[in-house]
VEXTIKE-411302 format. One record per residue: residue number from 1; residue in three letters; z, x, y of N, C-alpha, C, O in turn. Coordinates in steps of 0.05 Angstrom, whole numbers, padded with zeros to 5 digits. Layout:
<sites>
<site NUM "ALA" <Z X Y> <Z X Y> <Z X Y> <Z X Y>>
...
</sites>
This chain:
<sites>
<site 1 "UNK" <00159 -00481 -00226> <00133 -00490 -00235> <00111 -00482 -00216> <00087 -00484 -00224>>
<site 2 "UNK" <00118 -00474 -00193> <00098 -00466 -00173> <00089 -00437 -00176> <00072 -00428 -00161>>
<site 3 "UNK" <00101 -00423 -00195> <00094 -00395 -00198> <00074 -00391 -00221> <00077 -00404 -00242>>
<site 4 "UNK" <00054 -00374 -00217> <00035 -00368 -00238> <00033 -00338 -00241> <00030 -00323 -00222>>
<site 5 "UNK" <00036 -00329 -00266> <00032 -00301 -00272> <00003 -00297 -00281> <-00006 -00311 -00300>>
<site 6 "UNK" <-00011 -00278 -00269> <-00039 -00272 -00276> <-00041 -00243 -00283> <-00032 -00226 -00268>>
<site 7 "UNK" <-00052 -00237 -00306> <-00056 -00209 -00315> <-00086 -00206 -00322> <-00096 -00219 -00340>>
<site 8 "UNK" <-00099 -00189 -00306> <-00128 -00187 -00309> <-00137 -00159 -00316> <-00123 -00139 -00311>>
<site 9 "UNK" <-00160 -00157 -00329> <-00173 -00132 -00335> <-00199 -00130 -00321> <-00215 -00149 -00321>>
<site 10 "UNK" <-00204 -00106 -00309> <-00229 -00102 -00294> <-00244 -00077 -00304> <-00231 -00058 -00315>>
<site 11 "UNK" <-00270 -00078 -00302> <-00287 -00055 -00308> <-00309 -00054 -00287> <-00323 -00074 -00283>>
<site 12 "UNK" <-00312 -00032 -00273> <-00332 -00029 -00252> <-00329 -00051 -00231> <-00348 -00063 -00222>>
<site 13 "UNK" <-00304 -00057 -00224> <-00297 -00076 -00203> <-00305 -00105 -00211> <-00306 -00122 -00193>>
<site 14 "UNK" <-00309 -00110 -00236> <-00315 -00137 -00246> <-00293 -00146 -00265> <-00286 -00132 -00283>>
<site 15 "UNK" <-00283 -00170 -00260> <-00262 -00181 -00277> <-00274 -00188 -00304> <-00294 -00203 -00305>>
<site 16 "UNK" <-00263 -00177 -00325> <-00275 -00183 -00352> <-00257 -00202 -00368> <-00268 -00215 -00386>>
<site 17 "UNK" <-00231 -00202 -00363> <-00214 -00221 -00377> <-00189 -00226 -00360> <-00183 -00211 -00341>>
<site 18 "UNK" <-00175 -00248 -00366> <-00151 -00256 -00351> <-00132 -00271 -00368> <-00141 -00288 -00384>>
<site 19 "UNK" <-00107 -00266 -00365> <-00086 -00283 -00377> <-00074 -00299 -00354> <-00067 -00287 -00333>>
<site 20 "UNK" <-00072 -00325 -00357> <-00060 -00342 -00337> <-00036 -00356 -00350> <-00039 -00369 -00371>>
<site 21 "UNK" <-00013 -00354 -00337> <00011 -00368 -00348> <00008 -00399 -00347> <00020 -00413 -00362>>
<site 22 "UNK" <-00009 -00408 -00328> <-00013 -00437 -00326> <-00029 -00447 -00351> <-00024 -00469 -00361>>
<site 23 "UNK" <-00048 -00431 -00360> <-00064 -00439 -00383> <-00049 -00431 -00409> <-00052 -00444 -00430>>
<site 24 "UNK" <-00034 -00409 -00408> <-00019 -00399 -00431> <-00037 -00385 -00451> <-00031 -00383 -00475>>
<site 25 "UNK" <-00060 -00375 -00441> <-00078 -00361 -00459> <-00096 -00342 -00442> <-00096 -00343 -00418>>
<site 26 "UNK" <-00111 -00325 -00457> <-00131 -00307 -00444> <-00157 -00321 -00442> <-00165 -00338 -00458>>
<site 27 "UNK" <-00172 -00314 -00421> <-00199 -00325 -00416> <-00217 -00301 -00411> <-00210 -00283 -00396>>
<site 28 "UNK" <-00240 -00301 -00423> <-00260 -00279 -00419> <-00281 -00287 -00400> <-00289 -00311 -00399>>
<site 29 "UNK" <-00291 -00268 -00385> <-00313 -00273 -00365> <-00338 -00258 -00371> <-00359 -00263 -00359>>
<site 30 "UNK" <-00337 -00239 -00390> <-00361 -00224 -00398> <-00362 -00225 -00429> <-00344 -00236 -00441>>
<site 31 "UNK" <-00383 -00215 -00440> <-00386 -00215 -00469> <-00362 -00201 -00482> <-00350 -00210 -00501>>
<site 32 "UNK" <-00357 -00177 -00472> <-00334 -00161 -00482> <-00308 -00176 -00477> <-00291 -00177 -00495>>
<site 33 "UNK" <-00304 -00187 -00453> <-00280 -00201 -00446> <-00275 -00226 -00464> <-00253 -00232 -00471>>
<site 34 "UNK" <-00297 -00240 -00471> <-00294 -00263 -00489> <-00284 -00255 -00516> <-00267 -00269 -00528>>
<site 35 "UNK" <-00294 -00232 -00526> <-00285 -00223 -00553> <-00256 -00214 -00552> <-00240 -00220 -00570>>
<site 36 "UNK" <-00248 -00200 -00530> <-00221 -00191 -00527> <-00202 -00215 -00525> <-00181 -00216 -00538>>
<site 37 "UNK" <-00209 -00234 -00509> <-00193 -00258 -00505> <-00190 -00273 -00531> <-00168 -00283 -00537>>
<site 38 "UNK" <-00211 -00276 -00546> <-00209 -00290 -00572> <-00189 -00276 -00591> <-00173 -00289 -00604>>
<site 39 "UNK" <-00191 -00249 -00592> <-00173 -00234 -00609> <-00144 -00237 -00600> <-00126 -00242 -00616>>
<site 40 "UNK" <-00139 -00234 -00574> <-00111 -00236 -00563> <-00100 -00264 -00566> <-00076 -00267 -00571>>
<site 41 "UNK" <-00117 -00285 -00564> <-00107 -00312 -00566> <-00100 -00319 -00595> <-00085 -00338 -00600>>
<site 42 "UNK" <-00110 -00303 -00614> <-00102 -00307 -00643> <-00076 -00294 -00650> <-00065 -00299 -00671>>
<site 43 "UNK" <-00066 -00277 -00632> <-00042 -00261 -00637> <-00018 -00274 -00624> <-00015 -00271 -00599>>
<site 44 "UNK" <00000 -00287 -00639> <00023 -00301 -00627> <00042 -00282 -00612> <00054 -00290 -00592>>
<site 45 "UNK" <00044 -00257 -00621> <00062 -00239 -00608> <00051 -00230 -00581> <00066 -00227 -00562>>
<site 46 "UNK" <00025 -00227 -00578> <00012 -00220 -00553> <00016 -00243 -00533> <00023 -00238 -00510>>
<site 47 "UNK" <00011 -00268 -00542> <00014 -00291 -00524> <00043 -00294 -00515> <00049 -00300 -00492>>
<site 48 "UNK" <00062 -00290 -00533> <00091 -00293 -00527> <00099 -00272 -00507> <00114 -00277 -00488>>
<site 49 "UNK" <00089 -00247 -00510> <00096 -00226 -00492> <00085 -00232 -00463> <00099 -00227 -00444>>
<site 50 "UNK" <00061 -00241 -00462> <00049 -00248 -00435> <00063 -00271 -00422> <00068 -00272 -00398>>
<site 51 "UNK" <00070 -00292 -00438> <00084 -00315 -00427> <00111 -00307 -00417> <00121 -00318 -00397>>
<site 52 "UNK" <00124 -00288 -00430> <00151 -00279 -00422> <00150 -00264 -00395> <00170 -00262 -00382>>
<site 53 "UNK" <00127 -00253 -00388> <00124 -00238 -00363> <00130 -00256 -00339> <00140 -00246 -00319>>
<site 54 "UNK" <00124 -00281 -00340> <00129 -00299 -00318> <00159 -00300 -00313> <00168 -00299 -00290>>
<site 55 "UNK" <00175 -00302 -00334> <00204 -00303 -00332> <00214 -00275 -00323> <00231 -00273 -00305>>
<site 56 "UNK" <00205 -00254 -00336> <00215 -00227 -00331> <00208 -00217 -00303> <00225 -00206 -00289>>
<site 57 "UNK" <00184 -00220 -00295> <00174 -00208 -00270> <00175 -00228 -00247> <00187 -00223 -00226>>
<site 58 "UNK" <00162 -00250 -00250> <00158 -00269 -00228> <00184 -00282 -00219> <00192 -00281 -00196>>
<site 59 "UNK" <00198 -00295 -00238> <00222 -00310 -00231> <00244 -00291 -00223> <00261 -00298 -00206>>
<site 60 "UNK" <00245 -00267 -00234> <00265 -00248 -00225> <00261 -00240 -00196> <00280 -00238 -00181>>
<site 61 "UNK" <00237 -00235 -00188> <00231 -00225 -00161> <00229 -00247 -00140> <00231 -00241 -00116>>
<site 62 "UNK" <00226 -00272 -00148> <00223 -00293 -00128> <00249 -00295 -00111> <00247 -00301 -00087>>
<site 63 "UNK" <00272 -00291 -00123> <00297 -00292 -00108> <00300 -00268 -00089> <00313 -00270 -00068>>
<site 64 "UNK" <00289 -00245 -00097> <00291 -00221 -00080> <00274 -00224 -00056> <00282 -00216 -00034>>
<site 65 "UNK" <00250 -00235 -00059> <00231 -00237 -00036> <00236 -00262 -00020> <00222 -00268 -00001>>
</sites>
């Protein structure tokens, strides 16, 4: 429960959107990012894929490190 998977998108060194496994959804930080986050949050397959990344990447590697 102490692990958080974060997947972010940047443009010109500015974060425009982020997926956080703690929130379980995308959050937008710019006008474009807000629109993208809204679209991705409506797509159950996109959310399921990102939520699975915590299991696939984070929890797999925690034992290695």
